[in-house]
matplotlib code that plots the C-alpha trace (Angstrom):
import matplotlib.pyplot as plt

x = [25.3, 23.5, 23.2, 19.5, 20.2, 22.9, 20.4, 17.7, 20.1, 21.3, 17.7, 16.6, 19.3, 18.4, 14.7, 15.4, 17.4, 14.7, 12.0, 14.1, 14.7, 11.0, 10.1, 12.4, 11.0, 7.5, 8.5, 10.7, 8.7, 5.1, 3.6, 3.8, 2.5, -0.4, -1.2, -1.7, -3.6, -7.1, -9.8, -11.5, -8.5, -9.2, -6.6, -4.3, -1.4, -1.4, -1.7, 1.3, 3.3, 2.4, 3.2, 6.7, 7.1, 5.9, 8.4, 11.3, 10.2, 9.7, 13.2, 14.8, 12.8, 14.1, 17.6, 17.0, 16.6, 14.1, 11.8, 12.3, 9.2, 7.0, 8.6, 8.1, 4.4, 4.1, 5.8, 3.7, 0.5, 1.9, 2.5, -1.0, -2.5, -0.7, -1.5, -4.7, -2.6, -0.6, -3.8, -5.1, -1.8, -2.0, -5.7, -6.1, -2.8, -1.8, 1.3, 4.0, 6.1, 4.5, 5.5, 3.0, 4.2, 3.4, 2.1, 5.7, 6.1, 2.7, 2.2, 5.3, 4.8, 1.3, 2.3, 5.3, 3.4, 2.5, 6.2, 7.0, 4.4, 6.0, 9.5, 8.8, 7.4, 10.3, 13.1, 11.5, 11.5, 7.7, 7.5, 9.9, 7.8, 8.9, 12.1, 12.3, 15.3, 14.8, 17.3]
y = [30.7, 32.1, 30.3, 29.7, 28.3, 25.9, 24.7, 24.2, 22.2, 20.1, 19.4, 18.6, 15.9, 14.5, 14.5, 12.8, 10.1, 9.6, 9.3, 7.0, 4.7, 4.7, 4.0, 1.0, -0.2, 0.0, -2.2, -4.7, -5.1, -4.0, -6.1, -3.3, -0.7, -3.0, -3.5, 0.2, 1.0, 1.9, -0.6, 2.0, 2.2, 0.1, -2.3, -1.8, -3.9, -1.8, 1.4, 0.5, -0.5, 2.8, 4.8, 3.3, 4.2, 7.7, 8.1, 7.0, 9.2, 12.2, 11.6, 11.5, 14.5, 16.5, 16.0, 17.1, 20.9, 21.1, 18.6, 19.8, 21.9, 19.2, 16.7, 19.0, 19.3, 15.6, 14.7, 17.2, 15.7, 12.2, 13.1, 14.5, 11.4, 8.8, 10.7, 8.6, 5.5, 7.0, 7.9, 4.3, 2.9, 5.1, 5.0, 1.3, 0.3, -1.8, -3.9, -4.0, -7.2, -7.9, -4.6, -2.1, 1.5, 3.9, 7.4, 8.6, 7.4, 8.1, 11.6, 13.2, 11.2, 12.6, 16.1, 16.2, 15.3, 19.0, 19.7, 17.1, 18.7, 22.1, 20.8, 19.1, 22.4, 24.4, 22.2, 21.8, 25.6, 25.9, 28.2, 30.4, 30.8, 31.7, 33.0, 36.2, 35.2, 33.3, 30.8]
z = [-4.3, -1.3, 2.0, 1.5, -2.0, -0.5, 2.2, -0.5, -2.6, 0.3, 1.4, -2.1, -2.3, 1.1, 0.3, -3.0, -1.3, 1.3, -1.4, -3.5, -0.5, 0.4, -3.2, -3.3, 0.0, -1.5, -4.4, -2.5, 0.7, 0.1, 3.0, 5.6, 3.2, 2.3, 6.0, 6.6, 3.4, 4.3, 3.3, 1.0, -1.3, -4.4, -5.7, -2.8, -4.2, -7.4, -5.4, -3.2, -6.3, -8.0, -5.0, -5.0, -8.6, -7.9, -5.1, -7.3, -10.2, -7.8, -6.3, -9.7, -10.8, -7.9, -9.0, -12.6, -12.7, -15.5, -13.7, -10.1, -9.9, -11.3, -9.0, -6.0, -6.8, -7.4, -4.1, -2.2, -3.6, -3.0, 0.7, 1.0, -0.6, 1.6, 4.8, 5.3, 5.4, 8.2, 10.1, 9.5, 10.9, 14.0, 14.8, 14.2, 15.9, 12.9, 13.7, 11.0, 11.2, 14.5, 16.0, 17.3, 17.3, 20.1, 19.8, 20.3, 16.7, 15.3, 16.7, 15.2, 11.9, 11.5, 12.6, 10.3, 7.1, 6.4, 6.7, 4.1, 1.8, 2.3, 2.0, -1.4, -2.7, -1.3, -2.4, -5.8, -6.2, -6.4, -3.4, -1.5, 1.7, 4.3, 2.8, 0.8, -1.2, -4.5, -5.7]

ax = plt.figure().add_subplot(projection="3d")
ax.plot(x, y, z, "-o")
ax.set_aspect("equal")
plt.show()
């Protein structure tokens, strides 16, 4: 296995663990996620529940080779779709559990979202960019 393939595998496992934990958090403690959900989102409690299910399904899919590409696409789309909630959280200074986060938190979080989108596609084997090697 090449070095790039090893890195891709390791990052796929890490991303799967991250999304699995986030999905469980959505299901077990939806209050904070509901707080940052934009007002224009219909049925916010159902959306937060379904996003948790989507994160868990995507995480499991990343770990099953025949589903990894679909999971990568799904998680990339998921990350794109929840980005407005991150903007809502930042721009409206929404406190979670009584805590207001500074731009030292929000800035990197917002800027890193495209990296999460790319990472889901890369670890899922959907894209190889910017690497030449395929795995």
